N, C-alpha and C positions, 0 to 999 in steps of 0.2 A: 034072741041073741044074749049071750052072757054079758051083763053090763060091766063086769069087773075087768074084762079084757076083750078088745076087738082086734080083728086082724084084717089088714088091707093089702091086697096084692097089687103092686104097681108094675106094669110091664113096660120096659124100655126096649128099644131095638137091641138085640143081642145082650140084654142085660136085665135079668129078672131080680127084683128086690122084694123080699118078704118083710113088710114093715109091721112090726109088732108095736102097737101103740100102748105103752105102759101106763097103767092107771095112776092117778094121784088119789090116794084113799081119802074119801070124805071131804066135805066142805066145811064142816064145823065140828066142834068137839061133841055136840049133842048127838050127832049121827053115829058116833063111834061106839062100839059095844065091847063088852068084855070077852066076847067070843072071837074077836079079830085074831087071825093067825099071827104068831110071833114072827117079827122080822128076822130074816136070815142073819147069821153072824158074819163078821168080817173074815175073809179068807186068811189062811196062814201066811205069814210073812208081811202082813200089812203094816207092821211097825216100821219096817224098812222104808216103806213109801213115805210115812210121816217123817222119819229121820232124814231121808233124802230131801224132802221139801224144806225142812228147817235149815239144813246145811246149804242147800241151794240158795235160799233166801239170804243167808249170811254172805253169800258171794255176790249175787246179782244186784243187790241193793246198793253196792258200791259203784259198780261199773255202769249200771243202767239207771241209777237214781240220782238224788240231789248231790252227793259228793262229786260225781263226774260233772254235773252242771256247774258246781262251784269252781271246780278246777278249770273248766273251759272259760268261765268268767274271769278267773285269775289270769288267763292268757288273752284277755280282751276280746273274747268271742262276741259276735253280734247276735241279735235275737234270731236272725235267720240261721246262723250256725248252730245256736242252741236248739232250734227247731229240727235241724238235720240230725243232731245227736239224739234227740228224743224220738224222732221218727224213724231212725235207721233200723232199729230192732223190728218193729212191726212191719216195715216195708219189705224187709228181706224174708219175711215169712212166705212171700209169694213163691219161693223155691220149694215149698211143700207140694205144689202142683206137679212138677215133674218127678219129685221124689216119691210121691204116693204109690206109684206102680212098683216100686222096689221094696217097700216096707214089708209086705207079707212074705216076699221071697227071702229077704235077709233075716226077718224076725224082728218083732217089736223091740225086744231088749237089746239085741246087738246093734240095731240101727240107732237107737237113742244113745246108747252108751258110747258108741264111736264118735258121734257128734259132740257130746258133752266133754269127752276127753280132749278133743281138738280145741274147744273153746277155752278150756282151762289153760292150755298152753299159751294162748293169746293173752290171757289175763296176766300171766307171769311176764310176758313181754311188755305189756302196758305199764307194769310197775317200774320198768326201767326208764320210761319216757321222762318223768319229772326230773330225774337225775341228770338228764341231758342239758340242763340249763347252763352248764359250764361252757358248752361249745355250740349250743343250738339257740336260735332266736325264739321268741314266743310264737311267731308264725310257723316256724318249722316244727316246734313241739306240738302245736295244735294240729298241724297237718299229719304228723306221724301218729298222733293219737286217733284221729279220724280214720286213718288207714287201718290201724289195728282193730278199731271198733267195727269197721266194715267186715273184716274177716271173722271176727268174733261172732257178730250177729248173723253172718252168712252160715256158719257152721251150726249155730243154734236154730236158724230158720229151717234148714234142711232136716236136721235130726228131730226137731220137735214134732214132725209129721207123725211119728210113731207113738207119741206119749198118750194122747187122748184115746186112740183105739186100744192101746195096751191097758190103760186104767179102766176104760169102759168095759172091756172084756173081763177084767179081774174083779170088779165090784158089782155085786147083784143090784138089779134095778131098784129094788125096794129100799135100799139103804144108801143110795148115791148122794142124796141130800145130806145125810148124816156124815158120810165120808167127806164131802166138800166143806162142811162147816168145821170139822176137826182139822182138815188140812189147812184151811184158812187160819185157824187158831195157831197152828205151828208156824206158818209163814209169817204171821203178824208178830208173834213173840220174837222170832229170830230177826225179823226186820227191825223191830224196835231196838233190840240189843245192838244190832249193827250200826244203826244211826247214832245211838248213844256213844258207842265206841268211836265212831268217826268224829262226832262232835268234840269229845274229850281230846282226841288225837290232833285235831286241826286247831282248836282254840280260836282266837280272834284274828291273828295275823299269821296264817300258816305259811311255812316255808315249803319249798319243793319236796324235800325229803319226807315231810309229813304226809303229803299226798301219795308219795311212793310207798310208804309204810301201810297205809290203809288199802291201797290197791293190792299189795302183796298179801295182806290179810284176806282179801277177797279171793285171791288165787288159791291160798291154802284151804279155805273153806270149800271152794269148788272141788279141790282134790279129795277132801274127805267125803263130799257128797257122792263121789264115784264109788266109794267103798260100799255105801248103802244101796246104791242103784244096782250093783252087781248081785245083791242078795234079794232083790225083788223077784218073785216068781215070774217065770216066762209064761205067756199065754199064746197058744198056737192060733194063727189066723185060720179062718175057714179054708178047707182044702181046695175048694173050687176057686177061691180068690187067689190063693198062693200060686196055683198052677195055671191060672187063666192067662191067655195071650189076647183076649178079645179087647178091641179098642174101647176105651172108657167113654161112655156117652155123657160128657160133662154138661151139655145143654139140658138133657133130660133130668139129670141130678139137680141142677140149679133150679129148674122150673117145677120141681115137685112142690106143690102149694105150701104145706106147713114149713118146709125147709126154706123156701124163698122168703116167706114172711119173717122167719127168724134171721135170715141173712140181712134183710133190709133194716130190721130193728137193731141188729148188732152193729151195722155200719153207721147208722144214725147216732147211736150212743158213742161209738168209738170216735167219731169226728167231734162230737161235742166235748168229750173228755180228753181228747188228744193233747190239748195244750195245758191241762191243769196240773201236769207233773212238773213242767219246766218253768212256766211263766209266773206263777205266784212266787216261786223261789227267786226268779230274776227281779220281780217287783220289790220283794223285801230287801234284796241286796242293793239294787240301783236306786229306787225311789225312796224307800224307807230308811236306807243306810244302816241296816242291821248286819253285824259281822257274821262270818261264816259259821263259827261254832254255835252261836245263839240261834241261827236259822236252822241248823241241824237239830238242835234240841226241840225247837218248835215243830219241825217236821216229824219228829218221833211220835207226836200225838196222833198222826195218821194211823199208826200201827196199833195204838191203843184202841182207836176207833174200829179198826179192822178186827181186832180181837173181840170187841164187844158185839160184833155181828154174830158170833157164836151164841152168845146169850140171847140176842134179839131173835134169831131164827131158830137155831137148834133143830128139833124135830119138826118144827112148823113148816119147813121147806118141803119135806116129804108129805106132810099131812094136808097143807093148804095150797100147795102148788107154787110155781115160779112167778106167775103173772102178778099176784099181789105184792110180792117182794120187789119186782121190777118197778111197779108203780110207786111204791114207797121210796125206793132209792132215787127215782127221778124227782119226786117232790122235794126230797132233801137237797138234791143237787141244784134245784131252782133257788132254794134258799141260800145255798153256799155261793152261787154266782152273784146273787143280789148282795150278799154280805161283802164279797170282795169289791164289788162295784162301789159300795158305800165307803169302803176304805180308800179305794183309788181316787174317788172324787173328793175325799177329805171331809165328807159329811160325818164320818165316824173316825176318830183318831186311832191311828195304828198303835195297838198296845199288845202286851203279851196275852192277856185274857182273850181279846177278840181274835187274834191269830190262832191261839190254841183251840178255840171253839171251832173255827173254820177248818183247821187241819184235822181235828178229831172227826168232824162230820164227813169230811172228804174220805177219810179212810173207812169209816163205817159204811157210807153209801156205795163206794166203789167195790167194797168186799161183798155187800149184799147183792149188787147188780151182777158182779162177776160170778158168784155162786149160782144165782138164779138162772142166768143165761146158760151157763155150762150144764146145769142139770136139765134144762129144757132141751138143749142140743142132744144130750145123751138119750132123751126119750124120743126125739124126732128122728134121729139118725138110725137107719136099719142096720142089721148085722151084716148083710151082704153089701159090699162096697163101702164098709165103714171107714176105711182109710181115706177113700176118695171124698166121701161126704165131709169128714172132719178136716181134710186138707182144704177143701173149698170154703168151709165155714171159717177156719182160722185165717185163711188168706184174705177173705172178704173183709172181715172185721179189722184185720191187721193193716190192710191197705189204707183204710180210713184212718186208723190210729196212727199210721206213719205219715200220711199226707197232711193230716190235721196240724201237727205242730209246725211243720214247714210253712203251711199256709198262714197259720196264726202268727208265726215269727215274721214272715214277710209283711203281714198287715201291721204288726207293731212297729216295724222299721219304717214303713211307709207313713204311718200316722205320727211319726216322731215330731213333726213340725205342725201338727194339726190340733194343738192344744187350744181350747177355748174355755171361757168361763160363762156358764149359762145358768141364771137364777141361783147363783151360789154354788153350782156344781163345777168342779175342776175337771173338765172332760179332756183328760190327757190320753196318751196312747194306751195305757193299761186300763183306763176306765172304758174306752171303746172296746177293748178286748173282752173284758168281763161282761159287758152288755151284749156283745155278739154271742158269747158262750151261753148266756141266759136264754137267748132266742133259740140257739141250737138245741139245748136241753128240752125246751118246750116242744120243738118239732120231734125230737126223739121220743118224748112221752106219748105223742099221738100214734107213733108206730108200735109202741108196746101194746096198745089196745087192740091191734089187729092180729096179734099172735094167737095161734090155735092151741088151747089147752082146755078142753071142754069141762073137766072136773075141777078146775082151779076155783078157789074162793075169790072174793073181792078184797080190795085193799082195806075196806071197812071191817071185814071179818078178821083180817090179820091184826088190825089195830085193836079190835075188841079182845082178841085172844091175848095180845101182849098185855093190855091193861088188866085183863081178868086173871092172868096166870102168873104175873110177876109182881115185884114190890111196887111197881107203878100204880097198882090197884089202890094202895093205901093213899097215895097222893091224889089220885082221881076222886076217891070218896071224900077226902078232906076238902078238895076244891069245891065239890058240889054243895058243901055246907054254906058257902059264901055267895 
């Protein structure tokens, strides 16, 4: 059998899938030779994908990120409500399941473009909500914003069903890791700029009109992203998928072994990570007393960390595989959760350097895990039934990502009066939260070890490659002298 490519036919009732297991070339740089075939080039029009990703990040980081969390806190939202805001987007991805059967018929491009256009309309409507302070109470404005966020996320949840199948069909398997790292770079640069703009716009004591301005900026950026999406080349779905009326065997798809293990690992990580977007922000605002503008400046470090993931992984993701990157990302997240716990218990004083380090590492680790998981999914999911596989994959992880912040928020509210001091540790509600998150990341790490990627290297190989091929090598050799 040819070791560079193996083919497995999986037969489901009324549904035959040809699963091409794409190789991850090599386990170490020693095994690579100069005779290795040149990787295929990016297809024409790929610049529009990167431009769309950048403009889209300029948009969604406002309405789905820390600026919206801060606006909700300005309206006296509880931790549970913050959890609902953070979890609404991933929860509504569940509508990808009924939408999946229509994607191939409508076409990837038209399906995604239609949903993205609708959601931009809702962002423009959101920009009007803060201006309603003249005649609406805080409770009414918060309710109205939640109403608009629901329909914004609903349209996104349905239409995003076509994105991964579209891009997977467009990008050759051999360079998907390279594509994902470059896309992540564009997203993180744009996200960093967005948060800096929001921080400057809001300042320390933002008024309602200032929130309205940054949400309007989000809407305009979203409108520009549509221009680039229209220029991305369309990719036709397989003819037998587009024309098939056969019922989809969801059970057989779910229990395809490599896919099921990926689903479980994705859900475990999503649940652990689900509260890390909203509640460190809430902690800095409520417990540490840091003003909005300064919090946003600190949050911007996340996107610098995400940008550094391009330098950290680069071509290594295609060469060494996804599993070592997943393991490294989880180890970093264990350190991040421990760091927040030390801040919350007041063992370490909250300071700009400490928060910057934690935010930077959060962005770096989340980007590494996101790219590695997506690349692994692209390899596991077969061409036949691709829309359904990706819909189930997105829904499973998103359900955990949506339920998690609500559950974490309820826990934080319940633990509000459970503060105790134990051996000098101030075990307040946020300390309990970060301790629980640490345990959740530990469980998630164990699930990563079960993933199937036969040609993947180990985390040790990845670290050796990073130390041997980057400027870290100089520091490593210097350290060995002592």
